[in-house]
N, C-alpha and C positions, 0 to 999 in steps of 0.2 A: 555536418551530419556524417556519422560513421556508417560504413556498410554493415549489413546484417547477413547472417547465414540462413539457409532454408532448413526449417525444422520438420521432423516427422511428427505425425499426429499424436503419438504416444509420449512425446518429450516431457510433458508436464508430470507424468507418472514417474519418470526417471528423476526429475528434479525433486519430487517429494521423497523418493528413496534416499537420495544424496543428502537432502535436508535432515532426514531422520538420523542418518549416520552422523552428521555434524552434532546433532543434539545428544547422541549417545557418547560422543567424544568430549563434549563440554556441557554436561547436563546441568550442573549447578549454575553456571553463568547464563545459559540459555533460559532456564526457568526463572532466574532473577529478572531478566528482561521481560519475560512473559508475564510475571506478576506485576511489573511496573505498567505494562501496556493494559493489562486487565484492570488495574486500579484506575488508570486514566479513563478507560471506557465507562467504568462504574460512576466515576465522578461526573462525567459529562451527562450521563443518563439521569443521575440523581438531581443535578442542578436544573436540567431541563424539566424534569417532572415537578420540581418544587417551584421554580421561578419562571417557567414558560419559554417562549421563543427567544427573548433577549438573552437568557442564560445559555440557550443552545448556540447562539451566535458567538457569545464570549467563549464558550467551551470549544467551539470549532477553531476560533482564532488562536486560543492557547494551545490546543492539541495539534492542529495541522501546521501551525507556523513555528511554534517554539519547541514543544515537547516531542510530538510524534516523530518528526524526521530524525532527531538526534537519537531516539530510542531505536528506530529502525536501522539507522546506520550502525549502531552498536551490534545488532545481530549480524549484519553483513560483515562487520569487522571480525567477529568471531570466526566466521567461515573463511574469511580472507587469511587470518592468522593460521588456521588449520591447513589451508592450501599451501602455506609457506612452511609447514611442518613446525610451527611454533606452538607453545602452550598458551592458549588465550588467557589474557588477564584483563580485569575490569578497567584498570587505569588506562591502558592503551585504547580500549574501546571508547572511553570517554574523551581521550585526547583526540582521537580521530573525529568524533562528533563535533567537538569545538573547532578543530582545524578547518573543517569545511562549513562552518556556521554561515558564512556569507551566502554561498550558493544554496545551502539548505533553506535559508530564510526566503530567498527569491523563489525557489520552487514551492515552498509552503504557502507563500502569498498567492502565487499563481493558482494553486489548487483551492485555496480559500475563496478566491474570487469566483471560480467556477462553481463551487459548492453554494455560495450565497446567491448567485444567479439562479442556480438550480432550485434553491428554496423559494425564491421569488416566483419562479415559473410554476412551481407546485401550488403556490397560493393562487395564482391566476387561473390555473386549471379548474379550480373549484367553481368557476362560473358555469361549468358544464354539469354540476351536480343537480339532480332532479329537485324541483321545488315542491313536489308533492310530499305529504307527511310520511308515508311508508312506501318508498320506491321499491319495486321489484328488480330482479336481475335485468329484465329487458330495458327498464328505464336507466339502470346504472351502467349499461354497456358503453354508451358514448363516453361517460366520465372515466370509466376504468380503462377503456381503450386509448383515449387521448393521453391520460395521465401516465399509462405504462409506456407509451411511445416517447413522450417527453423525457421521462425518467431514464429510459434506455439510452437516449442520445447523450444525456449528461453523464451517465454511468460509463459509457464508452469513452467519452473524452477524458474523464478522470483516470480510468483504467489504462488507456493508451499512453497518457502522459506520465504515469507513475510506474508502469510495468518494469522498466529497466533504468530509469533516470537516476534514482537514488544510489544504487550500487555503482553506476557509472561515475557519479560524482565522487564517491568514496575512493574508487580504484584509480582514476585518472585525473589529470589536471584539465578539467573541462568546466565550462560555464553551464548554468542551469538551462539556458535556452537551447544550446547544442544538445545537451543530454535529453531534454524533453522531445525535441524534434527527432532525434535518433530513436527514442523509444516509440514514438508514433509510427515512424517508418517501419520498424521491426514488427510491430503489432499488425499493421496493415498488410505486410508481406507474408505473414504467417497466420492467416485467419483461423484455420481449423485448430491447430494446437493452442493458439491463444484463446480461442473460444472455450476449449476444454479447461485451460488454466483459469480463466475467469469463473467458470462454473465451479471448479474445485475451491477457489477462494470464497465464492458465494456460499457454498456448502459449509465451509469452515465457519463463516460468520453466523449462519443459521444455527449450527451446532453450538457455537459459543453462547448465543442468546438462549438456546434451549436448555443449557446447563447453568443458567443464571450467571453468565459471564465466567464461571470457573473454568470452562473448557478453553478459554482464551489463553490461560497460563501455558498450555501445551501447544494449542493450535497456532497462535500467532508466532512464536519462535519457529515452529515447523515451516510455516509459510515464509518467514523471513529468511531462513537458511536456504530454502528451496529457491527463493527469488535470486539469491546470490549466484547459485548454479545456473539458473535460467539466464541471467545476464552474461555469465562467462561463456555459455554455449551459444548464445544468440548474437551478441554484438561482436563484430570483428574489430577490436581496439588495439591490434598488434602494433600499429604505427603511431598510436596516440601516446603522449608523454605520461609516464607512470608517476603517481604521487609518491614522494620520497619520505613520507612519515615512517619512521622505524620503530619497531617494538622494543621496549626496554625489558626484555626477558633475560 
């Protein structure tokens, strides 16, 4: 586990500003990744709507294990290249994604297991749903309260595990377990700023759904670039081996 720095509460707002700057410096490439992530979200939603729960599981397996991590690493790669004063290129972003495929797959499988257990727990919570024909708010409160509590626990696990682990894997020679434990530690030691960061990510997701997924084209790259700067500011990786993949610019 690598050590982490103590963050001020307003740090997430600073990360968003830096992420927006990265988008302005590489708009075409950032929006390309944003469109790909938006398309992935739409496909999972459509298959779930059309084919039900099994399609959701297949979509999660495909998205979280194979496609999502590589696309996310591409966004971090753009910011990493900009930090090195390089002109970001798509080919290098893709090479970085495939270069770290082993650890990305491990992390993706870990997140998938948590999400599938979460889905199963959500199904079990339905035993608390009222059996009367037209339940009111009073009858629904136990179901809503328990369901929200269970969901919050799993959401915290997924958020803490993934907050900094992916950019850490991209930037340094590190295994998925060490990256995940380091991410957990940093989140738990910076509860207030990370709570704000989680709320901003949640707001972005709500806005994305409210715009029929179109908003994800901009919002997901913005969050991705901001996450890179969050990692650089939070984890103290100075003594950790640097990954030596070089850009062919």
